[in-house]
C-alpha positions in Angstrom: -4.8 -2.3 -26.1 -4.7 -2.7 -22.3 -8.3 -1.3 -21.6 -9.2 1.0 -18.8 -9.6 1.0 -15.1 -12.9 0.3 -13.4 -14.8 3.5 -12.5 -14.6 3.4 -8.9 -10.9 3.2 -9.2 -10.7 6.2 -11.6 -13.0 8.1 -9.3 -10.7 7.4 -6.2 -7.8 8.8 -8.5 -9.7 11.7 -9.5 -11.0 12.7 -5.9 -7.5 12.2 -4.2 -5.5 13.8 -7.2 -4.5 16.8 -5.6 -3.4 15.1 -2.4 -1.5 12.3 -4.4 0.2 15.1 -6.8 1.3 16.8 -3.5 2.3 14.0 -1.3 3.6 11.1 -3.5 7.4 10.4 -3.8 7.6 9.3 -7.4 11.3 8.1 -8.0 11.1 4.5 -6.4 7.3 4.4 -7.2 8.1 4.7 -10.8 10.6 1.9 -10.7 8.1 -0.4 -9.2 5.3 0.4 -11.8 7.9 -0.1 -14.7 8.9 -3.3 -13.1 5.3 -4.7 -13.0 4.6 -3.4 -16.5 2.1 -0.8 -15.7 4.6 1.7 -17.3 6.9 1.4 -20.2 10.4 2.3 -19.8 9.7 5.1 -22.2 6.8 6.3 -20.2 9.1 6.3 -16.9 11.7 8.2 -18.7 9.2 10.9 -20.0 7.8 11.2 -16.5 11.2 11.5 -14.9 12.2 14.2 -17.4 9.9 16.5 -15.8 11.6 18.9 -13.5 9.8 18.7 -10.2 7.9 15.9 -8.3 4.7 17.6 -8.7 4.8 17.6 -12.5 6.0 13.8 -12.5 3.0 13.0 -10.1 0.5 14.6 -12.4 1.9 13.1 -15.4 1.7 9.5 -13.6 -1.9 10.3 -12.6 -2.7 11.2 -16.3 -1.5 7.8 -17.6 -2.7 5.3 -14.7 -6.4 5.2 -15.7 -5.3 4.0 -19.2 -3.0 1.2 -18.2 -5.4 -1.6 -17.8 -7.9 -2.9 -15.4 -5.0 -3.9 -12.8 -3.3 -0.8 -12.7 -4.9 0.4 -9.5 -4.1 -2.7 -7.7 -0.6 -2.5 -8.8 -0.5 1.0 -8.1 -1.6 0.7 -4.5 0.8 -2.2 -3.9 3.7 -0.1 -5.2 2.6 2.8 -2.7 2.9 0.3 0.1 6.1 -1.0 -1.3 7.6 2.4 -1.1 6.4 3.3 2.4 3.5 5.3 1.2 0.7 3.1 2.7 -1.2 6.1 3.9 -1.9 7.0 0.4 -2.8 3.4 -0.7 -5.3 3.1 2.2 -6.9 6.3 1.2 -7.3 5.3 -2.3 -8.7 1.9 -1.4 -11.1 3.5 1.0 -12.3 5.9 -1.6 -12.7 3.2 -4.3 -14.7 1.1 -1.9 -16.9 4.0 -0.9 -17.6 4.7 -4.6 -18.5 1.1 -5.3 -20.9 0.1 -2.6 -21.0 -3.4 -4.0 -17.4 -3.7 -3.2 -17.4 -4.3 0.5 -14.1 -5.6 1.3 -10.7 -6.8 -0.2 -9.5 -10.3 0.8 -6.7 -12.6 -0.6 -7.8 -14.7 -3.3 -6.1 -17.7 -1.8 -3.6 -18.2 -4.4 -1.0 -19.9 -2.1 -3.2 -23.1 -2.8 -4.2 -21.8 -6.2 -2.8 -21.6 -9.7 -0.3 -19.0 -9.2 1.4 -20.8 -6.3 1.7 -17.6 -4.1 4.8 -16.4 -6.3 6.8 -13.4 -5.6 5.3 -9.9 -5.8 3.5 -7.5 -3.7 0.8 -8.7 -1.5 -2.0 -6.6 -3.5 -0.9 -8.7 -6.5 -2.9 -11.6 -4.9 -6.2 -9.7 -3.9 -9.5 -9.6 -5.3 -12.8 -7.7 -4.7 -15.8 -9.3 -2.9 
């Protein structure tokens, strides 16, 4: 079992759900989330089988909170990687304001640390203060 997402992240997804459903471009986004193992290939296929992007986005947002504690960060990184930065920024802002103890996000310094700064999106290498 993957476990769930942190409450501020769930709250951000819920508060911005309508905007995300209306504005997200799901095709490339789903590929990124499957490559990062947030979604299984079966989940991706089920989402893509939906006829319109509105329904695809809704199905994705229904699954995300159950896909583990890192799903929010990977989702935001995937939004950035697919030129949907404005949505990632709104989600991160909402998550920060939902959790006052999380004042900022900053790189965890992995380039000198155990992960060696490997490939992947920049959000793979962040942690909350």
